N, C-alpha and C positions, 0 to 999 in steps of 0.2 A: 264399423257397428253395424246391425242388421240395417237396411234399406230394406221399403217397400217396395222396390223395385227390381230385386235381388227371388229370380224365382227359384224352387227347387232343384233343378235339372245344375242351373250352374254352380248353387251351392256344393252340390256332391261333385262337381268336377274340380272348386274352388279347394275340398277338403281332399281328396284325392292329390293335389300335388303334380300337376302334368307338368312340368319342368325337369320333377324329377326322374320322371319314367324312362328316360334312356338310361338309365345309372342300370337300368335292370334289360332293358334290350341289347344293349353295348355289346356286353362280352360275352352273349348268347350268342349275340352274330363273329364274334370271336373263335371259341371255342368252336361254332362249326367248321365254319371256315377252313380250323387246322382240320376238322374231321374231312373235310371233302378234299385237302391236299392229298389223304390217304388215298381217295377216293370211297367214300364213305359218306350216302346221306340219307338219314330216314326222315322224311316232307315231315310226317306227323309229331317224333320227337321234336324235330325243331321246334312244330308250332304248340307243345305242352310244352318244352322248355321256354321257351318267349311268354306265353300266358302262366306262366309259374312264375314264371319272373318277376313280372308285373304285377299279379296280384298279390306277392308278396312285401314286392316295395307301396304298392297302396295300401294293404294294411295293416306295416309299420308304419305306414304316414299317421293312418286314422288313429292307432293306437296314441306316436307320438302326440296327436293333437288329443286327443284324449288326456293322456296323465300330463303333459306338460299345462291346458288347463287345471288339471284337480292340483296341482300344485302351487299353481300361483306363478309359472315362468313366462307365458304367455300375458301380459298385459297392455293397454293402451301405448304404453311410453314403448312398445317394443317397435324396431324398424322394417321390418318383414313385411308379407302380406298378410290382412288378417286368417287367422284359425278361426273354425270355426263352432268349438267350442270355445273358447273361452271370448268370441265377439259375440256370442247367443244367436248365433243362424240356427244351430240344431239342437237340441238337449242333448245330455253327455251321452243318455242311454243310447239314444239313437246313434249315436257315433258307435258305441261299442259294440251295439248288435250291429252294424253295418263292418268295426271289424272284425267281428265273427266270419260274419259271410263272407267277405275277401279272403279271412285267412280258409274259409270250407272249400271257396273254388281253387285255391293254389291245392290243397293236399288233394284234389281231385286227381287237377293233372299230376301232382307227384305221384299218386297208383297209378293210374298210366302208366308211368317212366320207372316206378319199379318193377313193372308183373314185365317191363318189353328188354330194361336193361340192366335189372340188378338193385339188392338190398340196399348196397350203398351211395344211392338217389335217397333212399327213408333216411339216412343218417344226416346227409347237406341239408335234404327241406326241413328236418325239423332242428336242426341244428341252427336254420335260416327265420325259424318261426318264434323260436324263442329268442331268437339274439335281437330282430326286431323288435317284440313286447316288452322286453329288459333291459331295451337301449333308454326310453326313461320313465318306464314301468317296474311295478316291484317293490319292492322295502329298501333296493339299492342297486337304484338303477343305475348303468354304466357309464352312459350321457353324460350323466352330473359329478362323474369321478374324472374326465376328460381321457376316456377313452373313446370313446364314438370315432373316431377317423381309424381305427384300430378293429371296429365294428365292419366300416364301410371297405374298408381293405378288403379283409377276410373273406367278406361275402358278398360282394358286387367287385371284386375282382379274382382271386382264391379260387372261391367255394364255385361261384358263376362260369369262369371258364375252363376250370379244371372239370367241370360238375358236364356241363354242358356238351363236352367232349367227350366224356365216358360214358351220355348218355348214346351218341350217336357210336363209339366203337367198341365198349364194354370193358375199358381198362385206362388207367391214367400214363404220361410220356412225360420226360421232362418239361420239354417243348410247351406243353400246353402250362406247367405251371409258372416256369421264366415269363411265356405271353400273358400268366395273369396278373402279375406285379405290373406293367405301367399303366394295364386296364385299373387296378387298386387305385395306387397313385391317384392318377385325376379323379373317378369317383373321392376319394378320398380327399382331395382336395376341393370340392365342390364342398361338403361341408364344415372344410376348413375358412370357407368365402360366409358360408352361415352364420358361423361364429366370433369370425371377425364383428361381422355385420353385428351383431349380439353382443359382443362383449359386454357392455356396458348395463344392459338389464337383468343377463346372465347372471354377473357378478352381487348385484344385488338380490338377484333371487336367490343366490347361495345355489346358481347350478355353474358349477365348477368345470367349463367346459375346458379343453386344452389353450385354447384360445384366453381365455380366463385366468389357467396355470402359468402362460408363456409369457402373456403381457402383448397387446398390438404389436410389435415392432417383427417380436421373434418367429407370431405366427403369420404376418406374414413373410415373413426369411421360410418359413416354412412348406410355403402355399408356391412359393417359385420354385423354393429345389425339389417340391412333387410333381411338378410339371417340367421341368428340367430333367431331371433322373427317367423319368418315363421315355423319352426317347434314345439313348441310346440303349437301355434295356432291351427292350423292343427288336435290338438289330443284333440280339445274342442269337436266338436260331439260323439265320443268317452268316452271322460268323462263326462258328461254334459247329453248327449244326446244319443237315442237309437243305433248308432252305435256300431258298434265291434271293437279290437283291431288291427285290421287289418289295421287301420289307421298308424300304426304303420310302413307298407312299406316304406315310403318316408325319414325313419331316415338312409336307404341305403343309400342315397346320400349324404349324410352329412361329408365322405372323400372327395369326389368333394370341396362343398362347401366349407374346411377347405381351400385345395389346392388354391382357389381360392380367400380367402380371405389375404394371407397368401403374392401368386401372386399383387394382384394389393396395401398391405400397403409398398410395400417393389421397386416397379416398375416405370420408369416414360416413358421409352420409349415406341415409338406408338409400333413395332410389338406385343413388350411382352403384354401390353392392348390389342391390337387388339384380340388378344390370350383369354385372359379373357372372351373381350366381347363373345365370342363365346361358350365359356368355363359355360358363367354363361346364356347363350340360353343355352345351353343342359344343365343344372341342373334344368331350368326352367321345361322346355320337361320331362327329370325322374320323377321329385317330381312330375310334373300334371297324368305322366302315370299311376304310384305307388300309387297314391292317387286313380283313379280313379278304377284302382284293386282292393285297397281297399276297395273303395264304394260297390263296385259290389261282392266280396266275402263275404260283412258284412250281406247280405239278408237271 
């Protein structure tokens, strides 16, 4: 609930959900590093891709905040951090306006990338924004039908890695598509933790997330499988292609992945799962930084 000591800047930072922003930055690092392996790097394109991804992420967060409050999914019983619309911290209209402004900034970044890299960036950007809005908005939000993890995998994995690679070199490659898979799996695992935490309140709100559909135990198993499968897939461009054993670097994050799997498999309380959610975001960033480093060292 709102408090008199909560300032406007802190409220808007809360609305942006900064813990989720590595999901936007991390895949751009991987796609750009793969281009760097080929000796190609355009700094302005990299900056535009990072900013575009971050503002799409923030816009999607604001849109979801507004839509979930409108549909009654965010209640006082929710175990996660307070949402600014449902918590009465910001009027719904202001959240909606902020959503439009944020997506507008992302579009400006996209316009530059389209001009320098090609029309394919337009398709990726428009699809990403539409998917972010329709996750909990529109007449039939797919986040309420158990498809949220699919969206995250496709847009914070495949589209973000392959798209940022394309923005640098102006073509796609099988390596960019393969490397997008582990990135997308860990990104989707972040949403799995969120939905396992909110399973009971989502069920009461008729929000049929994948965790609600599968049940808590099978959702936990899916979370573990996503994290475990990410590691061998990341090695395929080394085992089957031109890259080198530096792609083993992300294995350094395995202990963190193991701890997170243990936490999610044993706990149901909000604070602990909130920590696991943040930890999975940190795993995503660490995995992608090391993967990007491995790509650059493979030159």
